[in-house]
N, C-alpha and C positions, 0 to 999 in steps of 0.2 A: 264676185268669183270665176274665173275662167271653167270650165264647165272640161270636166277633162275628156268627153268622147271628141271634143273636134282636137285633140293633141296630137292627130294622127300622124303617125312616122311617116307616112307614103307623099309629103308634098316634096317639092323640089328644095335644095338651098339656096337660098337668096342668093341674086349678085352683091356686090357691095355697094349700088347706089343707094345715095341718102333715099332712108324711109319716108314714105310720102307722109304727110302730116295727115294725123285719126280727125274725122270730122268730129266735132264736139256732141257728147251725147249728155244724157241728163245723170245725175247720180245714181249708183246700184243700192241696190234697197239689201238688207239680213245679212250685210257681211259681219264677221265673227265679233261678237264683242264690240259693235259699232256702237250701240247706242244713239237716242234720240232718232228723230222721225227724217224722211225723205224731205225733201224738198217739196214745193206747191205742186199739187197737178196729177197725171197719173207717170208713177215709177217708172224707171228706167229697169231691163229687165237687167239681171245681172251677168257677170263676162262669162259668157258658154261661148260652148262650139257648135255651129251648125253641120245638120249631116253632111254637108258637102267637103268638111273638114277645114273651115275656117273657124276663126274666134275672133271677138274682139281684145284691143290692146295688144301686147307687144308679142314678141318671139318666144319661141323659145328654142335654141340654139342646141345644135348636133346635126353631126352627117353620118352616123356610122348607121351600121345593120342596114334600116329601112328607107334609111333618108333622112331629113329634117323638118323640126317643129316651127310652124308658123303661124302667128296668130294675126288674122286681120278683119277689121270691122265687118261683119256681116249686113245685109240689106235690111233696113230699118224697117220693115215689118215685118220680118221674121219674130216671133215668140219662145223663150225658154221653157225646154222640154224639165227643166232642174239645174240644178249644180251640185258643186259637190261642196257643205259649208265646213268649216274647218273648227271656228272658234264657237258655236253654239249650237243644238239640232233644232233645225224648223219641225215642223209636220210633216214635210217632204219628205226627210233624213230619219224618218220612223222605219223600223225596218218592216219588210217583206213576210209573210209566213214562208218562203223559202229561206229567209234569211235566219229565221227567229232561234233556231238551235246553238246557231254560233253565235249570232248576237249575244240570248244571253250568257252562253259560257264567259263570251269576252265581259261582258257587263259585271258577273261577278263578282271578276280579277280589278276590273277599275274602280267598281264600289269598293277596292278596299285598299284602293292607291291613295287615297287621300288620308287616311288613316297610316298610311305608311309612311307619306311626307312629313305627316305633322308631330310625327314621333321621329324622324329623324333632325328634322329642324330643333327640337327641342333637347337634343343627345347631347350633352353638357360633359358625361366622359367621370373617369372616377379619378384624373390625374394628381389632387393633392393626396388622396388615398395613398395613391400608388408611390407617391414622391415620400409620402413618411416612414412607408412602409422600406420601401429600399434603404432607404437614410439608416434605419434600427433595425437589421435583421432580428435581433435577438431579441425585442420589444414582441411578444407573443400577442397581446392585444393589438397593437397596430398591424400585426399580421392579418387578425381578423376580421377587422375592420377593412380593411382593404380588399380582402376576399369578399368579402358581404356587400360593397358597392360595387365591385364585378362582376357576380355572378347577375346578377339581373341585367345588368347590361348585354351581356352575352347572350341572353335569351333573346332579350332584342335584336342584337345580331341577328341569330338564327332566324327568326322569323321573318326579317328582311331579305335571306338568303333564300329561306323557302319560298317566298314572296317571288324571286327571283325564278323560279323554277316554275312556277303557276303561270307570268309574266311570258316564257315563253313558250307555254303550251298554246296559249291562246294566239302569241303571235303565229304561231304553226298557224292554228285552223284560221285565221283573218288571209295568210297566204296563200292557203288550199283551195279557200273560199275566192278572192282575188284575182288568179288564175287559172284555172281549173277551165278545160276545153266546154263549150265549144267557141265562148268569149274571146274575143284579144282582150286585155288588160287593159284598155281604153273605156272599152266598154263594160266592163264589170264596174268599174270606177261611176258610171254612171249608172247603171241599174243599181250596183249594191251602197246608195252614198252613206246608209247608215252604217254599213261595215265602214267604209272609208273612213270615217272618221272616228273611227273606236280604232283604227292603225295610227289616224292623228294624236288621236290622245294618249297611246300606249306609249309614241315616244314623246310627247310632250315630257308625260312623267319619268321616263327611260333619263332623257338629260339634265330635268332636274332630280331629278335622284342622286344622280351622277356630278351637279354643280355643288347642288350640299354635302356629299360626303367629299369630296376635294379638299374645301375649306374645312374640313373640320379630323383634323390630326388625331385625335382623340378616340377615335374610332378602333386606330392602328393600333395604337399606344395598348386600351384597355384588353384587346385581343390577344397580345402581343404576351400581356402582365397573367393573362389567364392561363396559355399554355406552359410559360414557364412554372408556371405555380404547378401544374395540373404534374409537369416531368417530375419536375424537384419530389411533389409529394409519391410519382410511382416510385422511385428510385428508394425510398423509404418507405416504401408500402406503407401506405396512406392512402385509403379510396374518400374522395369527395362526392358529397350526393351529387353536386354540379354536372358531374362525370354522365350520371344515368341519362341527362337530357343534353348533354351533348357530349356524345361519345369521341372516341382517340379520330374516327372516320369521317364523320361529321366534322369534326374542328380540320380536320388536312382540307377538305375542301374546303371549307368558310376561308382559310388561309390562302388560298387560292383564289379565292373571289373577294375578299379584301384586298387583296394586292395590286388588284388591277387600279390603274387612276381611275377608268371610267367603269367599274363593276357589270351593270345593268348594260351597258349598250354593248360592249364584250359579249355580254348574255344572247343579248339578239343577234350582233356580227355573228356569232359563230350558231348561231340556232338559223337563219338566214340560207350562209352558208351551205350546215349539211342541209336543211328542205332543197334546195336546189339540187345538192349532188345526191338525194336519197331519189327525189325524181326525172329519174333519165330522162324518162321520153318527152319531159315539158320542156320545152325550148329555152332557152334561159333568159331570151328578148324577153319572155311573159312574166317574168319577177321583173327582171331590170326595166322595162317597158314602165311596169304599175309603179317604181323609185320613181323614176326619171319623171312620169308625167306630175307624181305629188308635188317633186321638188321646184320642179315649173310654174304650177300651179301658186305656191308659196314666193317665189320670186315674183310672179307678175304683182302677185295681192301685195308684194312689201315695195315694191319701186314705183308702182302706178301711181300719183296723185288722189285718183279720185278713190281710189278702194282706202289708200290712208287714211284719207281725211278721215273715218270711217270709224280707227281705230280710236277711242278714245279714254282706253285703259293702256295702261303701262305691261301688263299682262298678257293682254290680248296679241300686243304686240312680239311680246317673248314668245307665247305660243306657237306665231308663224312661225318665227324664227327658230326653234326650237324644232319643228318638223323637219324645216328646210333641210339644217343640220343632219336629223337623225337621219332621212330617206337618201340624203347625198353618201353620208356612211357607208351604212346600210350597200347601196348600188357599189360604192369602190370597194367592199369587199366580196362582191360578190359577183360582179362584171370581170372579166379574163382582162382586161385594159385598163378598169379601174375608170373614174370619174374625171382624172385629171387629164386622160387622153384629149388631143383633137377631135379623134372619135367620137367624143363621149356624149352621151346625148344629154346632157346638161349644160349649162350654159355656165360656168364651173366661175368666170372672172364674173358675171352680174348676180353670182350667187355671194360669193367673199365680198362685193362693191355694197349690196347692200348692208350684209353686215357690217364693214368698216364704216358705214352711213350714218350709223347708231351709236349714239355713247358707250364710249369703252366698259364701263361699268356694269352693262348688261350683254355686252356681248363677249367680252374677251376669252371668258370661259368658253363659248361655241365654237371663237378662232381657234383657243386649244384643241379642241374637241377633232378640229379638219388637219390642224398639226402633228396629234399627238397620236391619233388614232384610227385613221385610216391605213389604208395598205399600201396607196400606189405613188403619193405625192413623190415622192424620192427615184420616182422611176426617169429613167432618160427620155420617156413619152412626153413627160410634164415640161411643160413649155415654159425658160425663165420668169416670163411675168406672170404668170400666176402663181410660183415659189417669190417671186417678189414683191407679191399681196400678198402673201401670208405669213411675211418674215416679220 
């Protein structure tokens, strides 16, 4: 896996001459979710960046700001000092003493995230009960049945919303840790690999949650029925037990949250933008370089056969794609000109291509996220080629 320390932005923009053929090398070890054992003999070090700023594999494009990321084969004698593991956490990605406080805070949120996804996946809604109640407004028994079915579902939706607030706080803590002085972002990603992995896991959860939410219209229908019933009973001066749990103010906030096509991603995008605006002494490049580096790592893993061959299950592949799309969207919301401009440090053509090379069933939701939740896709600075790729 490409080590972020090499993804320095001080290298020159490469010429347009054909890239020299890379020397053959052995297969990497410990790629996320790879499974299986490496080839016989001594294992090859994973893709990484050398102190001189070069790395194995293919390049990260972009000429904005500090220059152009480029990845080149390191000398054969160089030994890796570590790597960014995105799919599972090997021993060298455990938190250091300095990381422990933030890691524990974020880990508590991540431990809850799987339960949230499981609950959302099993969310079937109260469509039948609601339809019967609407079709028979004078049948008190059907009204009570629909209300009894909807109330526990709304309580569940409230838990999802409250979890988004905890996720927002966790993201903020990670951004502070991965961008604070005196180290540049790429060095942070090398030094705090356990936190970098947690950042990736948050993005994986976020895209997973939003994919499930977008394909479940029952969420909006249930909550709309709940709000209509509350309003109707207020007019009739009736107090319902559920109101004490989801009061009017909470219901308004939840309504705004679930009205978004991708509510969790919107929450993280707003949190990242707010983090940058509130930390005016922190160069914006410190945040955007962190995001573009992670996007580059994911793209190289996805487009390089040596690394792709280690992805032995679909979920690991999806993990990498979701993280890549997540950091692209955050970058596009934070950077003044966004991810699609020629000066962007993210190779958008390469990222879109690796998504389109996968079966459409697994990537259509991710491509839609790029189409509809980014900020700068329709700007004049976006090339016609990139727009055509996303059509």
